N, C-alpha and C positions, 0 to 999 in steps of 0.2 A: 502835914501828911501828904498833901497834894504834890509837894515838891519831891517827896520821897517816892511816891508812886510813879511820877514821871521819870525819876532817876532809875527805878527798877525796870520800868518799861523800856527806857532807852538802853539800859544795860543788857536786857534780854534781847532786844532788837539787834544790838551791836554783836552779841554773841552768835545769834542766828545768822547774821550777815557775815561774820567772820568764818563761821563753819561752812556756810554756802560758798564763800569765796575760796576757802581751802578745798572744798569738794570739787569746785570747777577747776582749780589749778591741778589737783590730783588727776582729774579726768583728762585735762589737756596734756599732762605729762604722759599719762598712760596711752592716750591716742597718738601722741608723737612717737612713742616707743614702738607701738604697733604699726604705725605708718612706715617707720624706718625698717622694721622687719619685713613688711610687705614689699618695700622698695628693693631691699636686698634679695628677697626671694624672686621678685620679678626680673632683676638683673641676671640672676643665676639661670632662671628659666630661659631668658632670651639668649644667653651665652650658649647654653646647652642646645637650644633649638637651632641657633646659627651653626654650631659645629656639626650637628646632624644634617642640616639642610645643605651645607656647603658641598659635600661630595655629590649629592643628588642634583644640585644645580649644575655642577661641572659636568656630570654625566649627561644631563639634559642638553647642555650646550654642545657637547661632542656629538650627541645624537642628531641635533639640528644641523651641525656641520655635515654629518654624513648624509642626511636627507637632502641638504642643499647640493652636495656633490652628486648624488644619484639623480637629482632633478636636472642638473646641468648635463650629466651624461645622457639622460633621456632626451634632452633637447638636441644634443649632438647626433644621437642615433636618429631622431626624427628628421633632422636636416639631411643626414646621409640617405635615409629612405626616400626623401623627396628628390634628392639628386639622382638616385638609382631609378626612380620612377620617370624622371625627365629623360634620362638616358635611354631607358627601355622604350619610351615613346618615340624617341629619335631613331632607335634601331628598328622599331616597327615600321616607321615611315620609310626608312631606307630599304627595308625588306619588301615593302609594298612597291616602291619605285623599281627595285631590282626585279621583282616578279613581273611587273609591267614590261620592263625592258626585255626580259627573257621571253615573255609571251610574244612581244612584237618581233623579236629576232626569230622565234620559232615559226611565227606566221610567215615572215619573209622567207625563211629557209624553206618552209613547206611549199610556198608559192614557186620558188626557184626550182625545187625538186620536181614539182608537178610540171613546170615549164620545160625542164630538162627532159623529163619522161616523155612529155608530148612531143618535144623536138626529136628525141631519139626514135620514137614510134613513127613519126612522120618521115624521118630520114630512112628508117628501116623499110617502111612502106614504099618509099620512092625507090630505094635500091632494089627491093624485091620486084617492084613494078618494072624497072629497067631490065632487070635480069630476066624476067619473064618475056619481055619484048625482044631481048637479044636472043633468046632461045627459039623464039618462034619464028 
């Protein structure tokens, strides 16, 4: 009887072990199928996302190119403004120098005119003085 009870116990254990093994295999097959479905769904999601993002990325690149162009144009304008500022400074210096020359010329001319006036007055006085002497 002892041998039969061991045999029954081993048979039941083998049955439980076989059922457990079949359950694990069934679970692994189910998990593999679900994993494959998830993988396919992920690929589809990535494909759709890439198709949707591609135009957005292209548009962003075009926008960045436009911003870069505007930035370069602003740099050129800034350089032109600097050049104009330098030239205006030069013109201002030239005008100051010209103003100084005109003022110097004006002072010299004014002195000559004053000298000429004084000379003419003196000559007139001399002539008037001689003419009075000649009459007297």
